[in-house]
N, C-alpha and C positions, 0 to 999 in steps of 0.2 A: 504494500500500500504506500504509494508515494503521492505527495501533494494532496492527500485527503481522499484519493480515489478508493471507493469501496467495491465498486462493480465496474468491470471493463466490458463494454458492449462492442462486439465485432461484427460489422456488416461484411458479408462474404458473397462471392459468386465463383466458386471453385468446384472442381471435381477431385477425385482421388482423396477422399476425406480421411481415411484412417490415420495417416501421419498428422494431419491438422488437428484431429480430435485429441490425439495423444498430447500434442503440443499445448492445446488450450487447457487441458486438465493440468498439465505441468505448470503452466503460467499461473493458474489459480493457486496451486500449492506454493510455488516459489514466491509469489508476490502477496500471499495471504489476503487475497480479495476475490470476490466472485467474478466469474467470466461467463458471458453468454454470447452465443454466435447464432446469427440467422443466415440461412443459405437456401436458395431456391431449390425446390425438389427436382428430381430427375435421375436418370441412370447414373450411378456412381457419384451422385451429388447429395443434395438434401442434408440429412443429419444435423439439423438445427439442434443446438445443445446448450446446456448450462452446467457449470461446475462450481461447487463450493470449495473454498480453500481448506475445509476441515477434512483431514485425512486420517486422524486418529480420534477415537471417541474418548470419553472421560476415564475409561479404564486403560488407555494407551493401546487399544486394539486398533489395527489398521481397518479403515472403513472406505467404502467406495464413495468418492466425492461427486459422482454423477447425479445431478438433480433432474436433468431432462436429456433424452437422446431420441430424437425423432428418426424415423427410418428414411431411406433415400427417396421413396416415391410419394409419400403422403404430403398433400398440400393442406395447409391450415394455419391457424394461429395457435401457438404453443406458449404456455405460461410456466414459469418456474418461480418458486417461492424461496427467497434467500432469507434465512433466519439471521438478521443482522446482529441481534443481541448475542446469539451463540458465536457468530464469527468474531465479534469484538472481544468476547471473553476468551476465545481460542487464541487470538493474537497475543493476549497478555501472558500466555504460558508456553507457546511454541517458539521455535527458533528460526523460522524462515523470515520472510519479509526483508527488512534492512538490518536485522540483528547483526549479521556478520558481513554486510556489504562493504566492499573496499572501493569507494567512489573514485579515488585517485587512479586506480587500475583501469578505469573505463575511459580515461581522457581521450584515447585514440578513437573510441567509438563515437565521439561527438563531432568528428570531422565530417564535412560534406563531401570529401574526396572519395570517389569510387575507384577501386583499383582492380586490375586483372586478378582473378578470372570472373569478376562480378560485373564487368562492364556489359551493358545491353543496349541495343539500338533504341533510340528514343528517350534515353535518360537525360 
């Protein structure tokens, strides 16, 4: 959670969703904030989802942080309920978020320069 963000909303229009879903779940865990993504339905697409940052219950047992995962083909409005009180309480006891973040180590990431092999036409 940086700059007060508690939920990250991700508009999307992509296919090959499996790696993206795993990344979104990980972003929720790493940043200790909710993540929700909306994606148009279709073959190898869809999968609108929502993830909680809560990955351990009160007994320190690992828990599935998936709040919502639509299938690829279903069109509709999907709702996910984030328990903000539970998320805020969880942040007080867990170690992710910016607990061990080394901001100085990220200074190169703030550069606008794009280098090989990531140069793409139209950038």
